[in-house]
TIMAR-69589 format. One record per atom (N, C-alpha, C): residue in three letters; x, y, z. Coordinates in steps of 0.02 Angstrom, whole numbers, plus 50000, padded with zeros to 5 digits. Layout:
ALAXYZ...
//
This chain:
MET505965042650829MET505815036850867MET505845030850832LYS506155025350852LYS506245019650816LYS505615015450816SER505445012150764SER504785008550762SER504895001550789ASN504424998750808ASN504534991750835ASN504934987250794ASN504834987450727ASN505294983450679ASN506014984650688GLU506134991450683GLU506824993050693GLU507144991450759LYS506704991050808LYS507004988650881LYS507104981750878ILE506714978150844ILE506754970750847ILE507324968650802ARG507404971950744ARG508044971450704ARG508654971750739LEU508714977550777LEU509254979450814LEU509394975250875LEU508834972250911LEU508944966850960LEU509254960750932ALA508874958850874ALA509104953150842ALA509874952950824LEU510094959250793LEU510744959350774LEU511184959450838THR511034963050890THR511384962750956THR511494955350979GLY510954951650979GLY511004944150999GLY511514940950952LEU511494942050887LEU511844938250837LEU512614940750850PHE512724946850856PHE513414949350875PHE513644946450939ALA513244946750994ALA513494943451053ALA513694936351049ALA513314932751001ALA513434925450993ALA514044924950952LEU514114928950900LEU514814928650857LEU515424930850903ILE515284935750946ILE515844937950986ILE516154932251031THR515574927951059THR515704922651109THR516134917051069VAL515884915651014VAL516154910650969VAL516864912550947ALA516914917750921ALA517594920550900ALA518124921650954THR517934922851013THR518344923851071THR518494917051094THR518044912151099THR518144905751126THR518464901051084PHE518374900351023PHE518504894850980PHE519074897550923VAL519054903550906VAL519564906750850VAL520084910150889ARG520604905550920ARG521054909050963ARG521774904050949ILE522264907450976ILE522994905450967ILE523184905351042PRO523374899151073PRO523554898751138PRO524284903151148VAL524424905751210VAL525014909451222VAL525234907351291ALA525824909051310ALA526114907951376ALA525594909851437HIS525784907151486HIS525314908351555HIS524594906551541ASN524414901051506ASN523684899151497ASN523274904751462GLY523594909451430GLY523204915051396GLY523044912751325TYR522704916651283TYR522644915951216TYR522444922151177TYR522664922651119TYR522424927951074TYR521794925951033HIS521344929351023HIS520734928050994HIS520474933350946ALA519954930950913ALA519674935750853ALA519024939350878GLY518854937850949GLY518254940950967GLY518264948550962ASP518794951350975ASP518884958950974ASP518734961550905SER518884958550851SER518754960850791SER518044960650770ILE517624955350801ILE516924955750800ILE516604962350839ILE516914963150891ILE516634969750927ILE516684975250878TYR517314975750852TYR517434982150803TYR516894982350753ILE516774976450725ILE516234976250667ILE515624978350695ALA515424975050753ALA514744976650784ALA514684984050792ALA515204987050819ALA515194994650841ALA515284998950778SER515464996150726SER515414999450659SER514734999850626LEU514454995150653LEU513584993950625LEU513044995550665LEU513124994950735LEU512564995850777LEU512705002750824PRO512015004950840PRO512085011550880PRO512265009250947ALA512505014250991ALA512795013951050ALA512625008851097PRO512005008751125PRO511845004051180PRO511814996651150TYR511634995851087TYR511724989451063TYR512404986151051ALA512814990351026ALA513594987851016ALA513834986751081MET513734990551138MET513994990351200MET513724983851230LEU513114982151232LEU512734976651248LEU513034970051220ALA513064970751154ALA513324964351123ALA513984963051143SER514414967651143SER515164967051161SER515234964351236SER514874966551278SER514934964351353SER514574958351355ILE513994956751335ILE513764949651342ILE514134944051299GLY514394946351241GLY514804941651206GLY515454939851241GLY515784944751267GLY516374943951293GLY516344940351371VAL515894942251402VAL515724938951467VAL515504931451452MET515144930151407MET514974922751394MET515594919151364ALA516044922451330ALA516664919251314ALA517054917151380ASP517094922051427ASP517474920251487ASP517144914451526VAL516484914251518VAL516104908451553VAL516304901451515VAL516174901051456VAL516354896151414VAL517004893851420ALA517454898351420ALA518164896251423ALA518474894951493GLY518024895451537GLY518244893651603GLY518694899251642ALA518584904751619ALA519024911051649ALA518584915551687PRO518214913851743PRO517734918051781PRO518084923551806GLU518794922851821GLU519104929151853GLU519174935351806TRP519004934251744TRP518974939951693TRP518394942851685ILE517774939551707ILE517164942151690ILE517084949551705LEU517204952151764LEU517064958851784LEU517534963651740ALA518114961651725ALA518584966651681ALA518264966651617THR518034960951589THR517674959951522THR517094964051512ALA516644963751572ALA515984966951567ALA516164975151561ILE516694976551594ILE516794984351594ILE517204986351529ILE517724982651509ILE518184984851457ILE517814983751385LYS517494977851373LYS517234976951304LYS516764983051285PRO516334984851318PRO515944990351298PRO516314997651288ILE516814998551333ILE517215004151323ILE517605003051259ASN517774997151230ASN518034996351168ASN517684999351110THR516994998551121THR516595000951067THR516495008651058ILE516675012351109ILE516615020251117ILE516905023651058PRO517515022251043PRO517785026050981PRO517465025350917PHE517225018650902PHE516835017650844PHE516115020350844ILE515835020250903ILE515105024250911ILE515175030950901ILE515665034250928ILE515855041650916ILE515935042850842VAL516315039650807VAL516375040950732VAL515735039550701ARG515395034050722ARG514795032650677ARG514275037950688HIS514305040950743HIS513775045950757HIS513915052550709PHE514545054050703PHE514715059650659PHE514655057650584LEU514845051550565LEU514775049750496LEU514055049150480LYS513605046050522LYS512845047350508LYS512585054150497LYS512775058750532LYS512665065650527LYS512785068150453ARG513365064950424ARG513575068250362ARG513385063050308SER512895057550322SER512735053150277SER513325049850244LYS513835047650281LYS514415044450255LYS514535038150288ASP513975036050323ASP514055028950363ASP513845023350320ASP514125022350257ASP513915016750215ASP514415010750216LYS514935011550251LYS515475006250248LYS515725004950312ILE515964998950326ILE516234996750390ILE516984999750394LEU517324999650333LEU518105002750339LEU518135008650311HIS517645013550330HIS517785020150316HIS518425022150356PRO518835026750330PRO519445028150358PRO519455030750435ALA518815033650445ALA518775035350518ALA518695030750565TYR518355024650540TYR518375019150586TYR519005015350589ILE519345014850537ILE520065011750533ILE520475015750584ALA520445022150584ALA520835025750639ALA520625024650713MET520055022450726MET519855020650791MET520185014250813LEU520525011050771LEU520875005250791LEU521395006650850LEU521735012450839LEU522245014650897LEU521865015950958PRO521385020450969PRO521115021251031PRO520755015051066THR520545010451028THR520215004951058THR520774999751075SER521275000451042SER521874996051061SER522154997851130LEU522275004751133LEU522505007451199LEU521995005551250ILE521335005251237ILE520875003551292ILE520984996351315THR521144991951259THR521284984851281THR521944984151325ILE522434987251297ILE523064986951324ILE523014989251393ILE522824995551403ILE522754998051476ILE522254994551520GLY521614993551495GLY521174989551533GLY521314982951557TYR521554978851512TYR521564971951519TYR522314970451552TYR522874972951506TYR523554970151509TYR523844974751570TYR523494980251586TYR523904984251646TYR523434984451706ILE522824987451702ILE522394988051755ILE522124981451782ALA521744977551747ALA521574971451765ALA522064966051783ALA522614965351734ALA523114961251756ALA523454963551825GLY523554969951824GLY523914973251879GLY523524971651951ILE522924971351948ILE522514969952010ILE522584962952029MET522514958151977MET522604951051986MET523274948552001PHE523694950951966PHE524414947451961PHE524934952651993GLY524814958552000GLY525374963352024GLY525474968351966PHE525654974151974PHE525714980451930PHE526404978951889ASP526964976351928ASP527544975651887ASP527514970551844ILE527134965451846ILE527104959651802ILE526684962551741ALA526164965751767ALA525664968351710ALA525984973451665PHE526394977951696PHE526764982551657PHE527244979651609LEU527634974351623LEU527994970751585LEU527614966951526SER527074963951543SER526724960051503SER526414964151443ILE526324970951455ILE526194975551397ILE526674975551339PHE527374975551356PHE527794976751308PHE528064969451280VAL527874964051312VAL528114957851291VAL527524954951247THR526944954651270THR526374951751232THR525804955651223GLY525654961051271GLY525024963951273GLY524864968451217TRP525244969751167TRP525114973151115TRP524864968451056MET525044962551063MET524844958351004MET524164956551002GLN523704956451051GLN522964955351038GLN522674961051005PRO522754967551017PRO522384972150977PRO522694972450905VAL523354970750892VAL523614971050830VAL523284965450787ALA523244958650816ALA522914953750779ALA522184955250764SER521894958250820SER521134959750806SER521114964950757GLY521464969650755GLY521394974750702GLY521534971850630ILE521954967950626ILE522064964950557ILE521484960450534VAL521154956650586VAL520574952450566VAL520014957050554TYR519924962650591TYR519414968450575TYR519464970050502LEU520134971750484LEU520184974950418LEU519964969450358LEU520164962850377LEU520014957250327LEU519254957350321LEU518954955750378LEU518224954150383LEU517814961150357GLY518094966450377GLY517734972750347GLY517814972950279ALA518354971550248ALA518424972750172ALA517934967050137ALA517904961250167ALA517434955850138ALA516704958650144LEU516524960350203LEU515774963450217LEU515634969850174ASP516154973850169ASP516004979650119ASP515984976950052GLY516374972150034GLY516284969349961GLY515624966549946ILE515194964449992ILE514564962749983ILE514044967550006LYS514244973850018LYS513764979750041LYS513354977550096PHE513764973750149PHE513414971650208PHE512914976850244LYS513234982950248LYS512894987850294LYS512324990550256SER512264990950193SER511714993250158SER511214986650163LYS511344981150173LYS510814975650179LYS510564975750256ILE510914978050301ILE510624978750365ILE510224984650375TYR510484990150342TYR510104996450332TYR509904998650260PRO509354995850239PRO509234996950166PRO509165004750155SER509015008850200SER508925016250182SER509545018650173LEU510185016550184LEU510735019250171LEU510925020250097MET510575015350061MET510725015449985MET510145017849945SER509565017949975SER509015018649935SER508865026349920GLY509225031149956GLY509085038349944GLY508575041049983ARG508245037750026ARG507835040550079ARG508135043650128THR507875048550162THR508225052650214THR508025049450277LYS507555043750279LYS507415040450345LYS508065036850375ARG508235038150431ARG508845034550459ARG508555029150512MET508865023550504MET508615017150535MET508925016050603ALA509595019750612ALA509775018250676ALA510055024250702
//
């Protein structure tokens, strides 16, 4: 059972990541055709999912993504975002569960996390660029958009995740959040 201090730390990290996701989605972006944009928010979702336990990572991604839609003036995407962003975290959460059991969850860029870029990219492409866009704009246009521009958001987010993850691993960020990872103690913090 988690202590109150651990719960407070996880809630604080959840809020921090929700804010970072909002900012990275809203302000770190490249405009593209039809009033859309590519953003860095998904890469922060991947970082959060590599660090936080399931409900916290899912909550941070949903809140951060929805707030970005509100700030960006795109309320038509709120429902899709509230559903898809937490699903984006699931591949990382599953890997984190198994890595923690083997005491190998000390890095953000563990090869198993890197491999999860493929399933989370498919979730983005199918969820946003096919299902949500199909409902809003028609499935013919949505299907075409997958091949024209839909794959670019997950690829760009994956690259930013790799760069940020390498930088954070370079300063041993994960062990600073979870000091027991490097202390040799058996107590697990998350």
